[in-house]
MARLUMKE-811470 format. One record per atom (N, C-alpha, C, O): residue in three letters; x, y, z. Coordinates in steps of 0.1 Angstrom, whole numbers, plus 5000, padded with zeros to 4 digits. Each point is the difference from the previous one (the first is absolute). Layout:
REM MARLUMKE-811470
AlaXYZ/...
REM end
This chain:
REM MARLUMKE-811470
Met414924109157/Met498749925000/Met499849954986/Met500050094991/Thr499849785007/Thr499849954986/Thr498549984998/Thr499349955008/Ser500350094980/Ser498649994997/Ser499649864995/Ser500849934994/Ala498050035010/Ala499649874996/Ala499649994985/Ala500049894994/His499850235000/His499650004986/His500750114992/His499450104995/Pro502049885004/Pro500750114992/Pro499650014986/Pro500150114994/Ser499549795000/Ser499650014985/Ser498750084999/Ser499950074990/Ile499249925019/Ile498850085000/Ile500350155002/Ile499550084993/Glu501449945016/Glu500450145003/Glu500750064988/Glu499850114996/His501049814997/His500750044988/His499050034989/His500150104993/Gln499049815005/Gln498950024990/Gln499250135003/Gln499750084991/Asn500049945022/Asn499350125003/Asn500850134998/Asn499450104995/Ala501949895008/Ala500850124997/Ala500150034985/Ala499950114996/Gln500249784996/Gln500050024985/Gln498650064996/Gln500050094991/Arg498949865014/Arg498750064996/Arg499950145004/Arg499550084992/Arg501049965020/Arg499950145005/Arg500850094990/Arg499650104996/Glu501649855001/Glu500950084991/Glu499350024986/Glu500250104994/Ala499149805002/Ala499350014987/Ala498750085001/Ala499350024990/Gly500350025022/Gly498850085002/Gly498749915001/Gly498950054998/Leu501349825004/Leu498949915001/Leu499549985014/Leu500850035010/Thr498049924992/Thr499549985013/Thr500749875006/Thr500549924993/Val499550075020/Val500749895007/Val498949935008/Val499350075008/Glu500649804990/Glu499049935008/Glu500449995014/Glu501249995003/Thr497850015006/Thr500349985014/Thr499149905006/Thr498849984995/Ser501649955015/Ser499249905006/Ser499250065012/Ser499249935006/Thr501150204997/Thr499350065011/Thr498550014997/Thr499650064990/Cys499649885018/Cys498650004998/Cys499549954987/Cys499050034995/Ala501949884999/Ala499649944987/Ala498949905002/Ala500049935010/Pro499050074981/Pro499049915001/Pro500549854997/Pro500949984993/Thr498449935013/Thr500349864998/Thr499649964986/Thr499350084993/Glu501249815002/Glu499749964986/Glu498549984999/Glu499450034990/Ala499949915020/Ala498649985000/Ala499250144999/Ala499150014992/Arg501450095015/Arg499450135000/Arg500250064986/Arg499150074995/Arg502149925000/Arg500350054987/Arg499149944989/Arg499450074992/Glu500449805009/Glu499149934990/Glu498550055002/Glu499350024990/Ala500350005023/Ala498650055002/Ala499850144995/Ala499050034994/Leu502050055007/Leu499950144995/Leu500050004985/Leu499350074993/Glu501549845001/Glu500049994985/Glu498749954995/Glu499650054989/Glu499749865018/Glu498649964996/Glu499150115001/Glu499150024991/Ile501050075019/Ile499150115001/Ile500350114990/Ile499050054994/Asp502249985004/Asp500450104991/Asp501349974993/Asp501150015005/Pro498849944982/Pro501249964993/Pro501050124997/Pro501149974997/Gly498450155005/Gly500950114998/Gly500750045012/Gly500850105000/Trp499049845011/Trp500750035013/Trp501449974998/Trp500449904995/Cys500450195010/Cys501549994999/Cys500750045013/Cys499950125003/Pro500749795004/Pro500650045013/Pro501250094998/Pro500450065010/Ala500149954979/Ala501250094998/Ala499550155000/Ala500850095003/Trp497949934995/Trp499550145001/Trp499650025014/Trp499349925006/Asp501050205000/Asp499650025014/Asp498550025001/Asp499450034990/Ala500149965022/Ala498550005002/Ala499550144995/Ala498850004995/Gly501950115008/Gly499550134996/Gly499950014985/Gly499050054995/Trp501949894997/Trp500050004985/Trp498849924996/Trp499250054991/Gln500649835015/Gln498949924996/Gln498650065003/Gln499149994992/Arg500950085019/Arg498750075004/Arg499750114990/Arg498950014995/Cys502150075001/Cys499850114990/Cys499649944986/Cys499250054993/Phe501449845004/Phe499749934987/Phe498549965000/Phe499350024990/Arg500349915021/Arg498649955000/Arg499050125000/Arg499049994994/Leu501350125014/Leu499250115000/Leu499950074986/Leu498950044996/Thr502249964997/Thr500050064987/Thr499249914990/Thr499250054992/Gln501049825009/Gln499349904992/Gln498550025002/Gln499250004990/Thr500450005022/Thr498550025003/Thr499550134995/Thr498950014995/His501950105007/His499650134995/His499850004985/His499050064995/Val501949884998/Val500050004985/Val498849914995/Val499350044991/Gln500549855016/Gln498949914996/Gln498750065003/Gln499049974993/Gly500950135016/Gly498850075003/Gly499850124991/Gly499150085002/Gly501849944988/Gly499850114991/Gly500950125002/Gly500050104993/Gly500849895018/Gly500950115003/Gly501250014991/Gly500449904994/Ala500250215005/Ala501250024992/Ala501349995009/Ala499950045012/Val501249924982/Val501250005007/Val500750134998/Val500250054989/Ser500250015022/Ser500750135000/Ser501549985001/Ser500449915008/Met500450164985/Met501549995002/Met500550115009/Met501250015002/Ala497950085003/Ala500450115009/Ala499649975014/Ala498949955003/Ala502050075006/Ala499749985014/Ala498850095005/Ala499950114996/Gly499349835013/Gly498950085006/Gly498750014992/Gly499050065005/Glu501049904982/Glu498850014992/Glu498949895003/Glu498850035000/Val501749855003/Val499149895003/Val500449945013/Val501149945001/Val498150075010/Val500349955013/Val498849905003/Val498950055001/Val501449835002/Val499049905003/Val500449935013/Val501149965002/Gln498050045008/Gln500249955013/Gln501350055006/Gln500849935007/Gly499550194991/Gly501250075005/Gly501349974993/Gly501050055004/Glu498949884985/Glu501249974992/Glu500050084987/Glu499050014993/Asp502150065005/Asp500250084988/Asp500449914989/Asp501149954999/Leu498050034991/Leu500249914989/Leu500950064989/Leu500449924991/Gly499950205010/Gly500950064990/Gly501450025004/Gly500850064993/Arg499549895019/Arg501450025005/Arg501049904994/Arg501250015003/
REM end
């Protein structure tokens, strides 16, 4: 079976070998959605998974509210997320 996009597969294989993330079109937002998200939050980055982004925002809100960032797991838990992990 021949792939319709061998160059993309080759590029993805190279990125994986280099330890980099690989873009996927699975559930990828449309260009209009990406632009709308960028308007709402210029720091939004689809390369970061939703769990990472959630922890980032919880940590940002925690620090802006006067909280300290912990580097040890289990010391700061916000909305069920361990911010020190």
